[in-house]
C-alpha positions in Angstrom: 31.8 -5.0 16.9 34.3 -4.0 19.6 35.7 -6.9 21.6 34.1 -5.8 24.8 30.7 -5.6 23.3 31.3 -9.0 21.6 32.1 -10.6 25.0 29.0 -9.1 26.5 26.9 -10.3 23.6 28.4 -13.8 23.8 27.6 -13.9 27.6 24.0 -12.9 27.0 23.3 -14.9 23.8 24.2 -18.5 24.6 23.7 -21.2 22.0 20.6 -22.4 23.9 19.0 -18.9 23.8 19.8 -18.5 20.1 18.1 -21.9 19.4 15.1 -20.9 21.5 14.8 -17.7 19.4 15.0 -19.6 16.1 12.4 -22.1 17.3 10.0 -19.2 18.2 10.2 -17.6 14.8 7.3 -17.8 12.3 9.9 -18.5 9.6 11.6 -21.8 9.0 15.3 -22.0 9.8 17.8 -24.6 8.7 21.5 -24.6 9.3 24.0 -26.9 7.5 27.7 -27.4 7.6 29.9 -27.1 4.5 29.1 -30.7 3.5 25.4 -29.8 3.4 24.7 -31.9 6.5 21.8 -30.5 8.7 23.0 -29.2 12.1 19.8 -27.3 13.0 16.2 -27.5 12.0 13.6 -25.4 13.8 10.1 -26.2 14.8 8.4 -24.0 12.2 10.3 -25.7 9.3 9.4 -29.0 10.8 5.7 -28.0 10.6 6.0 -26.6 7.1 7.9 -29.5 5.6 6.2 -32.3 7.7 9.5 -33.7 9.1 10.6 -34.5 12.6 13.9 -32.7 13.5 15.3 -35.9 15.0 14.8 -37.6 11.6 16.9 -35.0 9.7 19.7 -33.9 12.0 23.1 -35.0 10.7 21.7 -36.0 7.3 22.5 -34.5 3.9 20.0 -32.0 2.5 19.9 -34.2 -0.7 18.9 -37.3 1.4 16.0 -35.5 3.0 14.9 -33.8 -0.2 15.8 -36.2 -3.0 13.9 -34.3 -5.7 16.4 -31.4 -5.3 19.4 -31.3 -7.6 22.6 -29.4 -6.8 21.7 -26.8 -9.5 18.2 -26.3 -7.8 19.4 -26.2 -4.2 19.9 -22.7 -2.9 21.9 -24.1 0.1 24.3 -26.0 -2.1 24.8 -23.0 -4.4 25.5 -20.7 -1.5 28.1 -23.1 -0.1 29.7 -23.4 -3.5 29.8 -19.7 -4.3 30.0 -18.1 -0.8 27.4 -15.6 -2.0 23.9 -15.1 -0.5 20.7 -15.8 -2.4 17.6 -13.7 -1.4 13.9 -14.4 -1.9 14.3 -17.4 -4.2 11.1 -19.4 -4.8 11.6 -23.2 -4.5 9.3 -26.1 -5.1 10.4 -29.6 -4.1 9.4 -32.9 -2.5 10.7 -34.2 0.8 11.6 -37.9 1.2 8.0 -38.7 2.3 6.6 -37.3 -1.0 5.2 -34.1 0.4 5.3 -31.1 -2.0 6.8 -28.0 -0.4 6.5 -24.4 -1.7 8.8 -22.0 0.0 10.5 -18.7 -0.6 14.1 -19.0 0.8 16.8 -16.5 1.7 20.2 -18.2 2.2 23.4 -16.8 3.7 26.9 -18.3 4.0 28.3 -18.8 7.5 32.0 -17.7 7.6 34.6 -17.7 10.4 38.3 -17.1 10.6 39.0 -20.3 8.7 36.6 -19.5 5.9 33.2 -20.8 4.9 31.9 -23.4 7.4 28.2 -23.7 6.4 25.0 -21.9 5.5 21.7 -20.7 7.1 18.5 -20.6 5.2 15.3 -18.8 6.3 12.1 -20.1 4.7 8.6 -18.6 4.2 5.7 -20.9 3.4 4.1 -19.8 0.1 1.5 -22.6 -0.2 -1.4 -20.5 0.9 -0.5 -17.5 -1.1 0.1 -19.6 -4.2 -3.2 -21.5 -3.8 -5.1 -18.2 -3.4 -3.3 -16.7 -6.4 -4.0 -19.8 -8.5 -7.7 -19.7 -7.5 -7.9 -16.0 -8.5 -6.2 -16.7 -11.8 -8.6 -19.6 -12.4 -11.6 -17.3 -11.6 -10.2 -14.6 -13.9 -9.7 -17.1 -16.7 -13.3 -18.3 -16.3 -14.5 -14.7 -16.2 -12.6 -13.9 -19.4 -14.5 -16.7 -21.2 -17.8 -15.3 -20.0 -16.7 -11.7 -20.8 -16.7 -12.5 -24.5 -20.5 -12.9 -24.5 -21.4 -10.5 -21.7 -20.3 -6.9 -21.4 -18.4 -5.7 -18.4 -18.1 -9.1 -16.5 -15.5 -8.8 -13.8 -15.4 -5.0 -13.9 -16.8 -2.7 -11.3 -16.1 0.8 -12.6 -16.7 3.0 -15.6 -15.9 6.7 -16.1 -19.4 7.5 -14.8 -18.3 6.2 -11.4 -15.6 8.8 -11.1 -16.9 11.5 -8.7 -15.6 15.1 -9.0 -16.2 18.3 -11.0 -12.9 19.9 -10.3 -10.9 20.9 -13.4 -8.1 18.4 -12.7 -10.4 15.4 -12.5 -12.4 16.4 -15.6 -9.2 17.0 -17.6 -7.9 13.5 -16.7 -11.3 11.9 -17.6 -11.2 13.7 -20.9 -7.6 12.5 -21.7 -8.3 8.9 -20.7 -11.6 8.7 -22.6 -9.8 9.6 -25.7 -6.9 7.2 -24.9 -9.3 4.4 -24.2 -10.1 4.1 -27.9 -6.5 3.3 -28.7 -4.1 0.4 -27.7 -1.4 2.6 -26.2 0.0 1.7 -22.8 -0.9 3.9 -19.9 1.0 4.8 -16.7 -1.1 6.2 -13.8 0.6 7.9 -10.9 -1.2 8.7 -7.7 -0.8 8.5 -3.9 -2.4 5.6 -2.1 -6.1 5.9 -2.0 -6.6 8.2 -4.9 -8.5 5.6 -7.0 -5.9 4.5 -9.6 -7.7 1.2 -10.3 -11.0 3.0 -10.8 -9.4 5.0 -13.7 -7.7 1.8 -15.1 -11.0 -0.2 -15.2 -12.7 2.8 -16.7 -10.3 2.8 -19.6 -10.9 -0.8 -20.3 -14.7 -0.4 -19.9 -14.7 2.4 -22.5 -12.4 0.6 -24.9 -13.1 -1.7 -27.9 -11.6 -4.4 -25.6 -14.5 -4.1 -23.1 -15.8 -7.6 -24.0 -12.4 -9.2 -23.4 -10.6 -9.9 -20.1 -9.5 -7.3 -17.6 -6.9 -8.8 -15.2 -5.2 -7.0 -12.4 -2.0 -8.1 -10.6 -0.4 -6.3 -7.6 3.4 -6.4 -8.2 4.2 -5.8 -4.6 2.3 -8.8 -3.2 4.7 -11.6 -4.4 8.5 -12.3 -4.6 10.1 -11.9 -8.0 10.2 -15.6 -9.0 6.6 -16.2 -8.2 5.4 -13.0 -9.9 7.3 -14.0 -13.0 5.6 -17.5 -13.1 2.2 -15.9 -12.5 2.6 -13.3 -15.3 4.4 -15.4 -17.9 3.3 -19.0 -17.0 5.4 -22.1 -16.5 6.6 -25.0 -18.6 6.6 -28.6 -17.3 10.0 -29.4 -15.8 11.2 -25.8 -15.5 11.4 -26.5 -11.8 10.4 -29.4 -9.5 6.7 -29.9 -9.7 6.2 -27.3 -12.4 3.4 -27.9 -15.0 2.5 -26.4 -18.3 0.4 -23.4 -17.2 -0.6 -20.2 -18.9 0.3 -16.9 -17.2 -1.9 -13.8 -16.8 -0.6 -12.4 -20.1 -1.9 -15.4 -22.0 -5.2 -15.3 -20.0 -5.6 -11.6 -20.8 -5.0 -12.1 -24.5 -7.2 -9.6 -26.4 -7.9 -7.6 -23.3 -6.1 -5.5 -20.7 -3.7 -6.3 -17.9 -3.3 -3.9 -14.9 0.1 -4.0 -13.2 -0.5 -2.3 -9.9 2.4 -0.8 -8.0 4.8 -1.5 -10.9 7.5 0.4 -8.9 7.8 -2.8 -6.8 8.6 -5.0 -9.8 12.2 -6.3 -9.8 14.4 -4.8 -12.5 15.1 -8.1 -14.2 11.4 -8.8 -14.5 11.0 -5.3 -16.0 13.2 -6.5 -18.8 10.8 -9.3 -19.7 7.9 -6.8 -19.5 9.7 -4.5 -21.9 9.9 -7.4 -24.4 6.1 -7.8 -24.3 5.7 -4.2 -25.0 8.2 -4.1 -27.9 7.5 -7.4 -29.6 4.1 -8.6 -28.4 5.4 -12.0 -27.3 6.0 -13.8 -24.0 8.0 -16.8 -23.1 6.9 -19.1 -20.3 9.3 -19.8 -17.4 11.5 -22.6 -18.7 10.0 -22.4 -22.1 12.0 -22.2 -25.5 9.3 -20.8 -27.8 7.7 -17.4 -28.0 3.9 -17.0 -27.6 2.2 -14.0 -29.2 -0.1 -12.0 -27.0 -2.3 -9.0 -27.7 -2.6 -7.3 -24.4 -2.9 -3.6 -23.5 -0.9 -2.8 -20.4 -1.9 -0.3 -17.8 0.5 0.3 -15.0 0.1 2.2 -11.7 2.6 3.6 -9.2 2.3 5.3 -5.9 5.7 7.0 -6.3 6.5 9.8 -8.7 8.0 8.3 -11.9 10.8 10.9 -11.9 11.9 9.7 -8.4 11.7 6.0 -9.5 14.0 6.8 -12.4 16.5 8.6 -10.1 16.5 5.7 -7.6 16.9 3.1 -10.4 13.7 1.4 -9.4 12.3 1.8 -12.9 14.1 1.2 -16.2 14.3 4.2 -18.4 13.5 2.2 -21.6 10.5 0.6 -19.9 9.3 4.0 -18.6 9.3 5.4 -22.1 7.4 2.4 -23.5 4.8 2.2 -20.7 4.1 5.9 -20.3 2.8 6.7 -23.8 -0.2 8.0 -21.9 0.9 9.4 -18.6 -1.5 10.9 -16.0 -1.2 12.0 -12.4 -4.3 11.6 -10.2 -4.4 14.5 -7.8 -4.6 13.9 -4.0 -7.8 14.8 -2.3 -6.2 17.9 -0.6 -5.7 19.3 -4.1 -9.3 18.8 -5.1 -11.1 20.1 -1.9 -14.1 21.3 -3.9 -14.9 17.7 -4.8 -15.4 16.8 -1.1 -19.1 17.8 -1.1 -19.9 15.5 -4.1 -17.9 12.7 -2.6 -19.6 13.0 0.8 -23.0 12.9 -0.9 -22.0 9.9 -3.0 -20.8 7.9 0.0 -23.8 8.8 2.2 -26.1 7.5 -0.6 -23.9 4.4 -1.0 -24.0 3.5 2.7 -27.7 4.5 3.1 -28.5 1.8 0.6 -26.0 -0.7 2.1 -26.9 -0.2 5.7 -30.7 0.5 5.1 -30.4 3.9 6.8 -31.8 7.4 6.1 -29.0 9.9 6.7 -30.0 13.1 5.1 -26.6 14.8 5.0 -23.8 16.4 7.0 -23.8 19.7 8.8 -21.8 22.6 7.4 -19.4 22.8 10.3 -18.3 19.1 9.7 -17.9 19.8 6.0 -15.6 22.7 6.9 -13.6 20.5 9.2 -13.3 18.0 6.4 -12.0 20.7 4.0 -9.4 21.8 6.5 -8.0 18.2 6.9 -5.2 17.1 4.6 -6.5 13.5 3.9 -3.2 11.6 3.7 -5.3 8.5 2.8 -7.2 10.4 0.1 -10.6 9.4 -1.2 -10.3 5.9 0.4 -9.8 7.5 3.9 -12.8 9.9 3.3 -15.0 6.9 2.4 -13.8 5.0 5.6 -14.6 8.0 7.7 -18.2 8.4 6.2 -18.8 4.7 6.6 -17.7 4.8 10.3 -19.8 7.8 11.1 -22.9 6.1 9.6 -22.5 3.3 12.1 -23.3 5.8 14.9 -26.5 7.4 13.5 -29.7 6.0 11.9 -31.3 9.1 10.5 -30.9 12.9 10.2 -27.7 14.8 9.8 -24.1 13.8 10.7 -23.0 16.4 13.3 -19.8 17.5 14.9 -20.8 15.6 18.0 -20.6 12.3 16.0 -16.9 12.9 15.2 -15.9 12.0 18.8 -16.8 8.3 18.0 -14.1 8.1 15.2 -10.9 6.2 15.9 -8.8 6.8 12.7 -5.2 7.8 13.7 -4.4 10.9 11.8 -8.0 12.1 11.5 -8.7 11.5 15.2 -5.6 13.5 16.1 -6.8 16.3 13.8 -10.3 16.4 15.3 -8.9 16.4 18.9 -6.5 19.2 18.0 -9.2 21.1 16.2 -11.5 20.8 19.2 -8.8 21.9 21.6 -7.9 24.9 19.4 -11.6 25.9 19.3 -11.9 25.7 23.0 -8.8 27.8 23.5 -10.1 30.4 21.0 -13.5 30.6 22.7 -11.7 31.1 26.1 -9.5 33.9 24.7 -12.5 35.5 23.1 -14.5 35.4 26.4 -11.6 36.8 28.4 -11.1 39.5 25.8 -14.8 40.5 26.0 -14.6 40.7 29.8 -11.4 42.8 29.7 -12.9 45.2 27.2 -16.2 45.7 29.1 -14.4 46.2 32.4 -12.1 49.0 30.9 -15.1 50.7 29.3 -17.1 50.7 32.5 -14.3 52.1 34.6 -13.4 54.8 32.1 -17.1 55.7 31.8 -17.2 56.1 35.7 -14.1 58.4 35.7 -15.2 60.5 32.7 -12.3 59.3 30.7 -9.6 60.1 33.3 -7.0 57.4 32.7 -5.0 58.0 35.9 -8.1 57.6 38.1 -9.4 54.6 36.1 -6.0 52.9 36.5 -6.2 53.4 40.3 -9.7 52.0 40.5 -8.5 48.9 38.5 -5.4 48.7 40.7 -3.1 48.5 37.7 -0.4 50.8 36.3 -1.4 53.6 34.0 0.8 52.2 31.2 -1.0 48.8 31.4 -4.5 50.5 31.1 -3.2 52.4 28.1 -2.1 49.1 26.6 -5.7 47.7 27.0 -7.2 50.8 25.5 -5.0 50.5 22.4 -5.7 46.7 22.3 -9.4 47.2 22.2 -9.4 50.5 20.2 -10.8 52.6 23.1 -10.3 56.4 23.2 -10.6 58.6 26.4 -12.3 61.2 24.2 -15.3 58.9 24.0 -16.0 59.6 27.7 -15.3 63.3 28.1 
């Protein structure tokens, strides 16, 4: 930053203003000197960790959090190495005995003399982890029930896939054959194309249908937390850690769906590759391998070829995970399926809303088929559901579209309406011009010069209109 800009910045951003900004953030902020003594501790962190700022200022991090060791402390490691640490999950106790679960990003603070301290930004993960653990527990209980009852925990089978287009039928045919094997499957498709529907259908049609089906979104959690959820933890692997099975162990004998695998960190992909190659997992902090029999289905909303180019997907993992590789077409490439989908969603929401919508008028269907549907089938369903809130019976008409408030679709409808109005106006003007020229030429017996004078326009302009509307003077002689 040029010196002049720096001076202006320093004039505007006083230490008091910077502290007020830090205190207003939703994230916790702690700043320490190079001796790990706390020099700033914002209100959010005070709330998350249950400590009063006045009780921690000037004290060592290790006095305030006695359960932390230098090896576990991200602040200490950053001060020792001078290198930042990003999105690191930490679990520790404060000196009052409160358990804290944060994801921390820590940066060194450096001036002309060298490293002078560190700043750490914390996000509270207690709620996310509690929800995840609850889901995992429910999935585990469901898996036990699934052994005696077919399809528990599943919502979809191949019969739930709507569409008669060749592309959809080809994919169903491929996946029905693949469902009988144990090969891993990679499903690519844009957001909203129904990738999980296909994944569940594979499991429902497979010999594993009585065993667990567990889905995990790889984009929802930081790497360290996702690792512990997938592979489990060993007591003592980090502060507060207990012996706990991961999703791979819970899905043993069944199927695990790794949704949006393109968001899984490369280092975690290495551990996943080992599961595919050797059929074993090792819990976080564990020293022994645990055999698992799990079929892996992965989905991605980015083209695999692009992921490989960008280095977001390991080549060796790609070859192992894409034994069966399918691409779900976007809705704009299967326009002929729209009629079936509309009919299905109308029946679905008639039942759900206790209504009696008989269908949708042809003009609205044509508008739907012209729209590109960036949100795919999910967006179409949302539009149908919204429309059915504005009508109790009869047909959905073009007039009902004005009630919709979906961004891209709303813009399309407004543009379509405006274009139709402009076209109608041009058509009306054209009809008037043509009739006027015909009447005047008829009154002059086809004499172009006299007709132009009566219209008070140049002869050349009248000839232009005659050519435009395919009118010949011989028709009036």
